[in-house]
C-alpha positions in Angstrom: 114.9 75.5 98.3 111.7 77.0 99.5 108.8 76.7 97.1 105.5 78.7 97.5 102.6 78.0 95.3 99.6 80.2 95.5 96.2 79.5 94.0 92.6 80.4 94.2 92.5 83.9 92.7 90.1 85.0 90.1 87.6 87.6 89.1 84.8 88.4 91.5 82.2 91.1 91.9 82.4 93.5 94.8 81.0 91.9 97.8 82.0 88.4 96.7 84.3 85.9 98.3 87.4 83.9 97.4 89.6 81.5 99.2 93.3 81.5 98.4 95.6 78.7 99.1 99.4 78.5 99.4 101.2 75.2 99.5 104.7 75.6 100.9 107.7 73.3 100.9 111.4 73.5 101.7 110.9 74.6 105.2 109.6 73.1 108.4 106.1 74.5 107.8 104.7 73.6 111.2 107.1 75.9 113.0 107.1 78.7 110.4 105.1 81.9 110.8 103.3 82.5 107.5 101.7 85.5 105.9 99.8 86.7 102.9 100.9 89.8 101.1 99.6 91.7 98.1 100.8 94.1 95.5 98.7 96.2 93.3 100.1 98.0 90.3 102.0 101.1 91.3 101.9 100.2 95.0 104.3 98.6 97.4 103.8 95.1 98.5 101.8 95.1 101.7 101.2 92.7 104.5 97.6 91.4 104.5 97.7 88.9 107.3 100.0 86.7 109.3 99.6 83.6 111.3 101.7 81.9 113.9 102.5 78.2 113.8 99.8 77.7 116.4 97.2 79.6 114.4 97.1 83.1 116.0 96.3 85.6 113.3 97.0 89.3 112.7 95.5 91.4 110.0 96.1 94.7 108.2 93.5 97.3 109.2 92.2 97.4 105.6 91.1 93.8 105.7 90.2 93.3 109.3 86.8 91.8 109.7 86.7 90.7 106.1 89.6 88.3 105.7 90.6 85.3 107.7 93.9 83.5 107.6 94.2 79.9 108.6 96.6 77.0 108.2 96.7 73.3 107.9 100.1 72.1 109.1 99.4 68.6 107.9 99.0 69.9 104.4 101.7 72.5 104.6 99.1 75.0 103.4 98.0 78.4 104.5 94.7 79.9 103.4 93.2 83.3 103.1 89.4 83.5 103.1 88.4 86.8 101.6 84.9 88.0 102.1 83.1 91.2 101.3 85.7 91.9 98.6 86.2 95.5 97.4 87.8 96.8 94.2 90.7 98.1 96.3 91.5 94.5 97.2 92.5 93.9 93.6 96.1 92.8 93.6 98.5 89.9 93.1 98.5 87.9 96.3 101.6 86.1 97.6 102.4 84.0 100.6 105.7 83.9 102.4 107.1 83.7 105.9 105.3 85.8 108.4 108.3 87.0 110.3 111.1 86.8 107.8 110.8 86.4 104.1 112.2 83.5 102.1 114.2 84.5 99.1 112.0 82.7 96.7 108.5 84.2 96.2 105.9 82.3 94.4 104.1 83.3 91.2 101.3 84.8 93.2 97.6 84.6 92.4 95.7 87.4 90.8 92.6 88.7 92.6 90.5 91.1 90.6 87.4 92.6 92.2 85.0 94.1 89.7 83.0 97.1 90.8 
């Protein structure tokens, strides 16, 4: 059973930074493409960033240059460093597989950016 536990969200002012963490279990993390996704009220869940097992990253245009995804395969953890946050980044952030989704999503972590 895959478990995904996100943390690190919070309330920040526009222009601020947060670092999200996702601890994964129930899969071979080191060979799993991972990603961060977000969902704001009234909007579809969208891909924010993905990272290959070896650390190659891809980003949504909306966050490119501001966010950075990374991973620590020894800790089964994927991170999302979010800088220059904007109110439109406000959403619940989730991690999951970067190529295919696992059935079980985590609780997500709320990111709220105050204008």
